[in-house]
C-alpha positions as CSV (number, residue, x, y, z in Angstrom):
1,M,-16.1,8.2,-27.7
2,E,-19.3,8.5,-26.0
3,N,-20.1,6.1,-23.1
4,Q,-22.3,3.4,-24.6
5,V,-25.4,2.0,-22.5
6,I,-24.7,-1.5,-21.6
7,F,-27.8,-2.2,-19.6
8,E,-31.4,-0.7,-19.3
9,Q,-34.5,-1.7,-17.2
10,Q,-37.1,0.0,-15.2
11,L,-35.7,1.8,-12.1
12,A,-36.9,4.5,-9.8
13,L,-35.6,6.1,-6.5
14,F,-37.6,4.7,-3.6
15,P,-40.4,5.4,-2.9
16,H,-41.3,6.2,-6.4
17,K,-42.8,3.6,-8.8
18,P,-40.4,2.3,-11.6
19,E,-42.2,3.7,-14.5
20,T,-39.2,4.9,-16.5
21,L,-36.0,3.3,-17.7
22,G,-32.7,3.4,-15.8
23,F,-29.5,3.2,-17.7
24,L,-26.1,1.6,-16.9
25,T,-22.8,2.3,-18.6
26,T,-19.3,1.3,-17.7
27,E,-18.8,4.6,-15.8
28,T,-22.3,5.7,-14.6
29,L,-25.9,4.8,-13.4
30,T,-28.6,7.2,-14.6
31,W,-32.3,7.4,-13.6
32,S,-35.0,9.9,-13.7
33,L,-36.6,11.9,-10.9
34,N,-39.4,14.3,-11.3
35,G,-38.5,14.4,-15.1
36,N,-35.0,15.2,-14.5
37,Q,-32.1,12.9,-15.1
38,Q,-29.9,12.0,-12.0
39,Q,-26.5,10.2,-12.2
40,L,-24.2,8.2,-10.0
41,V,-20.4,7.7,-10.8
42,L,-19.5,4.0,-10.5
43,D,-16.0,4.9,-9.4
44,D,-17.4,5.7,-5.9
45,V,-19.6,2.4,-5.6
46,V,-18.4,-0.7,-3.9
47,G,-21.5,-2.9,-4.3
48,V,-25.3,-3.4,-3.9
49,S,-27.7,-5.0,-1.6
50,L,-31.2,-6.4,-1.9
51,V,-34.0,-5.4,0.4
52,N,-37.8,-5.6,0.5
53,L,-39.5,-2.5,1.8
54,G,-42.8,-1.6,3.0
55,E,-46.0,-3.4,3.8
56,E,-46.1,-4.5,0.1
57,Q,-42.5,-5.9,0.4
58,I,-41.5,-3.8,-2.5
59,P,-38.2,-5.2,-4.2
60,C,-35.5,-2.7,-3.7
61,L,-31.9,-2.4,-4.6
62,V,-29.5,-0.4,-2.5
63,V,-26.3,0.9,-4.2
64,H,-23.6,1.6,-1.8
65,S,-21.2,4.5,-2.7
66,Y,-18.4,6.2,-0.9
67,P,-17.9,9.6,-2.5
68,V,-15.0,11.9,-1.6
69,I,-16.5,14.7,0.7
70,E,-14.5,18.0,1.3
71,T,-14.7,18.8,5.0
72,N,-13.4,22.3,6.6
73,Y,-12.2,21.7,10.1
74,L,-13.0,24.7,12.3
75,H,-12.5,26.7,9.0
76,L,-8.7,26.1,9.4
77,S,-7.8,23.2,7.0
78,K,-9.7,21.2,4.4
79,K,-9.8,17.3,4.5
80,S,-10.9,15.0,1.8
81,Q,-12.5,11.8,3.0
82,R,-14.8,9.1,1.6
83,V,-18.4,9.1,3.2
84,L,-21.0,6.4,2.9
85,K,-23.9,7.5,0.6
86,E,-26.5,5.1,-0.3
87,Y,-29.2,5.0,-2.9
88,C,-32.3,2.8,-2.6
89,F,-34.1,1.9,-5.8
90,T,-37.4,0.3,-6.5
91,C,-37.7,-2.3,-9.2
92,P,-40.8,-3.7,-10.9
93,N,-40.1,-7.3,-9.7
94,R,-37.5,-9.4,-8.1
95,E,-36.4,-10.7,-11.6
96,V,-35.4,-7.3,-12.8
97,R,-33.9,-6.4,-9.4
98,S,-31.5,-9.5,-9.8
99,Q,-30.6,-8.4,-13.3
100,W,-29.7,-4.9,-12.0
101,Q,-27.6,-6.5,-9.1
102,Q,-25.7,-8.6,-11.6
103,A,-25.2,-5.9,-14.1
104,I,-23.8,-3.3,-11.6
105,N,-21.6,-5.9,-9.9
106,N,-20.1,-7.2,-13.0
107,T,-19.5,-3.7,-14.3
108,L,-17.6,-2.8,-11.0
109,L,-15.3,-5.7,-11.9
110,G,-15.0,-4.7,-15.6
111,Q,-16.7,-7.8,-16.7
112,P,-19.6,-8.6,-19.1
113,I,-23.0,-8.1,-17.4
114,D,-24.3,-11.5,-18.5
115,E,-21.6,-13.6,-17.0
116,I,-22.3,-15.5,-13.7
117,I,-19.4,-14.3,-11.4
118,K,-18.8,-15.4,-7.7
119,P,-17.8,-12.7,-5.3
120,R,-14.1,-12.3,-4.6
121,H,-13.2,-14.1,-1.3
122,L,-10.5,-12.1,0.7
123,Q,-8.4,-13.5,3.7
124,I,-7.9,-10.8,6.2
125,I,-4.9,-11.1,8.4
126,V,-5.0,-9.0,11.8
127,N,-1.9,-8.4,13.8
128,P,-3.1,-7.1,17.0
129,A,0.5,-6.4,18.3
130,S,1.3,-4.0,15.4
131,G,1.9,-0.2,16.0
132,K,-0.3,1.1,18.9
133,Q,-2.0,-2.3,19.2
134,K,-5.3,-1.0,17.5
135,A,-5.3,-3.3,14.4
136,A,-8.4,-5.0,15.5
137,Q,-10.2,-1.8,16.3
138,I,-9.2,-0.5,12.9
139,L,-10.5,-3.5,11.1
140,E,-14.0,-2.9,12.9
141,Q,-14.0,0.5,11.6
142,V,-13.8,-0.4,8.0
143,R,-15.7,-3.7,8.2
144,P,-19.1,-2.0,7.3
145,L,-17.5,-1.0,3.9
146,F,-16.4,-4.6,3.3
147,D,-19.9,-5.6,4.2
148,R,-21.5,-3.4,1.7
149,S,-19.0,-4.6,-1.0
150,N,-19.4,-7.3,-3.6
151,L,-17.1,-9.6,-1.7
152,E,-16.8,-12.1,1.0
153,Y,-14.0,-12.3,3.6
154,S,-12.5,-14.5,6.5
155,I,-10.5,-13.0,9.4
156,K,-7.4,-14.6,11.0
157,E,-5.8,-12.9,14.0
158,T,-2.2,-13.9,14.2
159,S,-0.1,-14.1,17.5
160,S,3.5,-13.6,16.2
161,S,5.7,-13.2,13.0
162,S,6.1,-17.0,12.7
163,D,2.4,-17.4,13.1
164,T,1.7,-15.1,10.1
165,K,4.2,-16.7,8.0
166,N,2.9,-20.2,8.7
167,F,-0.7,-19.2,8.1
168,V,0.0,-17.8,4.8
169,N,2.2,-20.7,3.8
170,H,-0.7,-23.1,4.3
171,L,-3.6,-20.8,3.2
172,D,-5.9,-22.4,0.5
173,L,-5.3,-20.1,-2.4
174,V,-7.9,-22.0,-4.5
175,T,-10.7,-20.4,-2.5
176,T,-8.7,-17.1,-1.9
177,N,-8.8,-14.1,-4.3
178,G,-6.8,-11.7,-2.2
179,L,-4.9,-11.2,0.9
180,V,-5.6,-8.3,3.1
181,V,-3.1,-7.2,5.9
182,V,-4.3,-5.1,8.8
183,G,-1.0,-4.2,10.5
184,G,2.3,-2.6,9.8
185,D,5.1,-3.1,7.4
186,G,6.6,-6.0,9.3
187,T,3.4,-7.9,8.9
188,I,3.5,-7.5,5.2
189,H,6.9,-8.7,5.2
190,D,5.9,-11.7,7.1
191,A,3.1,-12.4,4.7
192,I,5.3,-12.2,1.6
193,A,7.7,-14.5,3.3
194,G,4.9,-17.1,3.8
195,L,3.9,-16.7,0.2
196,M,7.5,-17.2,-1.1
197,S,8.2,-20.1,1.0
198,R,5.3,-22.2,-0.5
199,P,5.9,-24.9,-3.1
200,D,3.5,-23.0,-5.5
201,R,5.4,-19.8,-4.8
202,E,5.3,-18.6,-8.4
203,T,1.6,-18.4,-8.5
204,A,1.2,-17.7,-4.8
205,I,3.0,-14.5,-4.9
206,K,0.6,-13.3,-7.6
207,I,-2.3,-13.1,-5.2
208,P,-3.2,-9.4,-4.8
209,I,-2.3,-8.0,-1.4
210,G,-4.2,-5.1,0.1
211,V,-3.0,-3.1,3.0
212,I,-5.0,-1.4,5.8
213,P,-2.7,0.7,8.1
214,G,-2.3,-0.7,11.5
215,G,1.4,-0.3,12.2
216,T,3.6,2.7,13.0
217,G,5.1,3.5,9.6
218,N,2.9,2.0,6.9
219,G,5.1,3.0,4.1
220,L,3.6,0.7,1.6
221,C,0.0,1.7,2.5
222,K,1.0,5.3,2.2
223,T,2.4,4.7,-1.1
224,L,-0.4,2.9,-2.5
225,L,-3.0,5.5,-1.4
226,E,-0.7,8.4,-2.8
227,L,-0.6,6.6,-6.2
228,S,-4.4,6.1,-6.2
229,G,-5.2,9.8,-5.3
230,E,-6.6,8.9,-1.9
231,A,-6.0,10.5,1.4
232,Y,-4.2,8.4,4.1
233,D,-6.9,6.8,6.0
234,P,-7.9,3.2,6.9
235,L,-11.3,3.6,5.2
236,N,-9.6,4.8,1.9
237,A,-7.4,2.0,2.1
238,A,-10.4,-0.4,2.5
239,F,-12.1,1.3,-0.3
240,L,-9.0,0.5,-2.7
241,I,-9.2,-3.2,-1.7
242,A,-13.1,-3.3,-2.2
243,K,-12.7,-1.8,-5.7
244,G,-10.2,-4.7,-6.5
245,K,-7.9,-2.9,-9.0
246,Q,-4.3,-4.3,-9.3
247,Q,-0.9,-3.2,-9.9
248,A,2.3,-5.1,-10.5
249,F,4.8,-4.7,-7.7
250,D,8.5,-5.3,-7.6
251,L,10.1,-7.2,-4.9
252,A,13.9,-7.7,-4.1
253,S,15.7,-10.9,-3.3
254,V,17.9,-10.6,-0.2
255,N,21.0,-12.9,0.0
256,Q,23.0,-12.9,3.2
257,N,25.0,-15.7,4.9
258,G,23.9,-18.3,2.4
259,S,20.2,-17.7,2.9
260,E,17.7,-15.9,0.7
261,Y,14.5,-14.0,1.7
262,Y,12.4,-11.1,0.1
263,S,12.2,-7.5,0.7
264,F,9.2,-5.1,-0.4
265,L,10.0,-1.9,1.2
266,S,13.6,-0.9,2.2
267,L,17.2,-1.4,3.7
268,A,18.7,1.0,6.0
269,W,22.2,1.4,7.4
270,G,23.9,4.1,9.6
271,L,22.0,6.9,11.1
272,I,18.5,5.6,9.8
273,S,18.8,2.1,11.1
274,D,20.4,3.3,14.4
275,V,17.4,5.5,15.1
276,D,14.9,2.9,14.0
277,I,16.3,0.2,16.3
278,E,18.0,2.0,19.2
279,S,15.0,4.4,19.8
280,E,12.8,1.3,20.7
281,K,13.8,2.0,24.3
282,L,11.7,5.2,24.1
283,K,8.9,3.5,22.7
284,F,6.6,5.2,25.2
285,L,7.2,8.5,23.5
286,G,5.3,7.2,20.3
287,S,6.6,8.7,17.1
288,L,8.2,11.5,19.0
289,R,11.0,8.9,19.8
290,F,12.3,9.1,16.2
291,D,12.7,13.0,16.5
292,L,14.5,13.0,19.7
293,Y,16.8,10.2,18.9
294,S,17.7,11.6,15.6
295,L,18.7,14.8,17.2
296,M,20.8,13.0,19.6
297,L,22.7,10.9,17.0
298,I,23.2,14.1,14.7
299,C,25.0,15.6,17.7
300,L,27.1,12.5,18.1
301,L,27.4,12.0,14.3
302,R,28.7,8.5,14.0
303,T,30.1,7.3,10.6
304,Y,30.5,3.7,9.2
305,K,33.1,2.6,6.8
306,G,31.8,0.4,4.0
307,R,31.7,-0.7,0.3
308,F,28.6,0.1,-1.7
309,S,28.5,-1.6,-5.0
310,F,25.7,-1.3,-7.5
311,I,24.4,-2.0,-11.0
312,P,22.9,1.3,-12.3
313,H,19.3,1.3,-13.6
314,P,19.1,2.9,-17.0
315,D,17.4,6.0,-15.4
316,C,20.4,6.4,-13.0
317,Q,22.4,9.4,-13.3
318,L,26.1,9.2,-12.2
319,A,28.1,11.9,-10.9
320,H,31.8,11.3,-11.8
321,Q,33.2,13.6,-9.1
322,L,32.1,11.3,-6.2
323,G,35.0,8.9,-6.3
324,I,33.0,6.0,-8.0
325,T,35.1,3.2,-9.3
326,Q,34.0,0.5,-11.9
327,Q,34.7,-3.2,-12.2
328,G,32.8,-4.4,-15.2
329,K,29.0,-3.7,-14.7
330,W,29.5,-2.9,-11.0
331,H,30.0,0.6,-9.9
332,I,31.8,0.9,-6.3
333,I,31.8,3.5,-3.6
334,E,34.2,2.8,-0.6
335,D,33.9,5.4,2.0
336,E,32.9,6.4,5.4
337,F,29.0,6.7,5.5
338,I,26.6,8.5,7.6
339,F,23.7,6.6,6.3
340,L,22.6,4.6,3.3
341,W,18.8,4.3,2.7
342,A,17.6,2.0,-0.2
343,M,13.9,2.2,-0.8
344,N,11.4,0.2,-3.1
345,T,8.5,2.6,-2.4
346,S,8.3,6.3,-2.4
347,W,7.2,6.5,1.3
348,A,9.2,4.9,4.0
349,A,6.3,5.7,6.5
350,H,3.1,7.8,6.2
351,D,5.1,10.9,7.0
352,M,8.4,10.3,5.2
353,N,8.4,10.7,1.5
354,V,12.1,9.4,1.2
355,T,12.4,8.7,-2.5
356,P,9.6,10.5,-4.4
357,H,10.7,9.3,-7.8
358,A,10.4,5.6,-6.8
359,Q,7.7,3.7,-8.7
360,L,6.0,0.3,-7.7
361,N,7.2,-1.5,-10.8
362,D,10.1,0.4,-12.3
363,G,12.7,-2.5,-11.7
364,A,14.7,-0.5,-9.5
365,M,15.5,0.5,-5.9
366,D,16.2,4.2,-5.2
367,V,19.2,4.6,-2.9
368,L,20.0,7.8,-0.8
369,I,23.7,8.2,0.6
370,M,25.2,10.9,2.9
371,R,28.8,10.5,3.5
372,R,31.3,11.9,6.0
373,G,31.8,15.6,5.4
374,T,28.2,16.5,5.5
375,S,27.6,19.1,8.2
376,R,25.2,18.6,11.1
377,I,23.1,21.4,9.7
378,E,22.7,19.9,6.4
379,L,21.9,16.5,7.8
380,L,19.3,18.0,10.0
381,K,17.8,19.8,7.0
382,A,17.7,16.5,5.1
383,L,15.7,14.8,7.8
384,M,13.4,17.7,8.2
385,R,12.6,17.9,4.5
386,C,12.2,14.3,3.7
387,G,8.6,14.4,5.1
388,K,7.7,16.3,1.9
389,G,10.3,14.9,-0.5
390,Q,12.2,18.0,-0.8
391,H,15.7,16.9,0.4
392,L,17.1,15.5,-2.8
393,S,18.5,18.7,-4.0
394,L,20.7,19.3,-1.0
395,P,24.5,19.3,-1.9
396,H,25.6,16.2,-0.1
397,M,22.6,14.1,-0.8
398,E,23.5,11.4,-3.3
399,Y,20.7,9.6,-5.2
400,Y,21.2,6.4,-7.2
401,K,18.7,4.3,-9.0
402,V,19.9,0.6,-9.1
403,R,18.9,-2.7,-10.3
404,A,21.0,-4.6,-7.8
405,F,23.6,-3.8,-5.0
406,R,25.9,-5.2,-2.4
407,L,26.5,-3.6,0.9
408,E,29.7,-4.8,2.9
409,P,30.1,-3.0,6.2
410,L,33.8,-2.6,7.1
411,T,33.2,-1.7,10.7
412,N,32.7,-4.3,13.5
413,K,29.6,-2.7,15.0
414,G,26.5,-1.4,13.4
415,I,22.8,-2.0,12.5
416,L,21.3,-3.3,9.3
417,V,17.5,-3.3,9.0
418,I,15.3,-4.8,6.0
419,D,11.7,-3.7,5.9
420,G,12.0,-2.2,9.4
421,E,13.4,-5.6,10.7
422,L,16.8,-6.1,12.3
423,I,19.2,-8.5,10.2
424,D,22.6,-9.8,10.7
425,Y,25.4,-7.1,10.5
426,S,27.2,-8.7,7.6
427,P,27.6,-8.3,4.0
428,V,24.1,-8.4,2.1
429,A,23.2,-8.6,-1.7
430,I,19.8,-7.3,-3.0
431,K,18.5,-7.8,-6.6
432,V,15.2,-6.3,-7.9
433,I,12.9,-8.8,-9.4
434,P,10.4,-6.8,-11.6
435,D,6.6,-7.3,-11.3
436,L,7.0,-10.2,-9.1
437,A,4.1,-9.4,-6.7
438,C,0.8,-7.8,-6.9
439,V,-1.0,-5.1,-4.8
440,N,-4.4,-3.5,-4.7
441,C,-3.8,0.1,-6.1
């Protein structure tokens, strides 16, 4: 169906006089220049500003756009990135200019052009301790995009995990339309904990969560950018948030030792959690610490006895030869494990596509297992290939899509990690709650 014009008024590219009509549809803004039609795609537009230019104080409308530009670095590699491009239009008077402003801003939100809509108000949480401790600098890099967008925002710099939880727990959601985390996956975990500990948790958890990568792994942010067709970059993450589109997002309830909390990313046990936690003593090496420590542990090749019980998702394909027993709806594997890695997102970190088939709202967690009997060479191949999601076809790689699972370690010592955070080394039960949260995507 042809895209219908929803608004038309006089408009011209500055410094020309507005002697012809401009046209707005739900997808484009069109105007004439020297008898030729020009067009701007609204998918790239984040907002408009009002200015008066020249000695005559001509009423002008500035449209802020961030189109994708292909750059060729030293003719060796191509990179796609969003770059600011602004269009300044003259209007016949201030009244027409205000009409254009409202029509464009409402269209960007998918709302009727004649409705009076307040700009969204976002609460930005900055964790200065995340990753390389550059979250505050990253926010300053993307703030100009927010300032050009049809939104308002407040900034809160938190000092600790408990500070983040407490702030979100007491946040006034009546005046807040979105939560933005500038930090790592640990800060997102804390923000979700704050939302889910509120008396109004059922409505609070529905507030859209946006993520700007300021941590080390940034698995959720990478997942959201990939699903949106955007390159991994803080500016692109801010662009997604400014556009305001939303996607339902599964969370998982975690029960352990009589207490309940919520996970959005992953559970790791065995080699994966050992590398994550034990390599912190090599933090000065940056991300290289994971590679070096992985190699060391592959040489040592620890195994952990445990019991993994799960309820399969309808899309789960079970291999009968793997020694899976069944008790009612539960399927059980008891064995010596090298690692178990359960993911709610497709990316565990920005460079690790661990479960490429995982979806944000498929009602499942994707679980990878490698057991005793896997060679060191094959284990090394698995870790090397998971960066590009090419590891699932390896012979000893087991892949299960589950609605719920229980993990019971049967060894005295080991490490369990939820969303990158250390938890008690004791039995844990996880159940997926479909569509519980909401993210900008």
